[in-house]
N, C-alpha and C positions, 0 to 999 in steps of 0.2 A: 917531295910532293906527297900528298895524302891520297890514299885509294878509298873510294866510296862504293859500297855495294848498295844496289837499289833493287827492291822487289817490284816486279812489274806484273800488271794484270795481263791476261791473255790478249786483250785488245791492244794494250800498250806494247807488248812484246811483238805483235804483228806489225805495228807501226815502226818499231825499231828495225825489224827485219827489212821493211820497205826502204827505210833510210839507208841501211847498210848496202842494199842492192844498188842504190843510187850513188853510192860512194861517199856518203856524208860521214864525217868523223863524229861519232857520238860524244866523244870527250869534249869536243868544241861546242856541241849543242848544249851539253850540261854546263859548261863554263859560262856560256852566254846567258843561260837561264838563271844561273846563280847570280851573275853580275846584275842582270835586270831586276831580279827580285830584291837584291840588296839595296838597290837605288831607291826602292819604295819604302824602305824602313825609315822611321823617324826616330831620332835619338830621344832618350828619356829626358823629360823636362826636369830642370833643376828647381829647387824650392823658390828661387828668385823669379823664375818664369811662371810659376803656378799662380801666384797672387794676382798679377795683372790679368791673366787669363780668366780667373774666377771673377774679378771685378767687371770685366767686359761682358761676361755671361750674365751676371746679376744686373748689369745696366740694361741689357736687352730684354731680360726676363726677370723683372723684379718679383720678389716673394710677396705673397699676400699673407694675411693674418692666418689663414688655414694652413699655409705652407711652413710656417715657423715651427721650429722644433719644440716639443713639449717641455715644460719645466719639470722634468722628472729626473731623478738621479739614476743614471743607467747602471751604476755599480751596485745599487740597492735592489736585490732580487725581489723583495716583497713589494717595493714601490713599482717596479716594472711589471710585476704580475698584476697588480691592481690597475695600472694604466692600460695594459693590454686587454684585460677583462672588460674595462669600461668601453674600449673601442669595439670589442666583439659583441657586446650585448645588443640585442635588438632594440631599436628606439621606436616608440609608439607615438 
């Protein structure tokens, strides 16, 4: 078994003291909390799961013309600089 040290605030330490006085085993409280939190974790999506998920999102929220990505080479520093400046300029 692993031993875990936990730093507690003064408020949490007082709560722990109350639990101990009531005869509650803190190790069991921690184990229950870890198990409950672990159940809420979702496994990472695999690449085959991502594509259908994105398709369903785009079906519900289709992209408009203004949402489309600009036709600019993101690896070209000068092209990106020009594109960003055009977006930052005030339009009259």
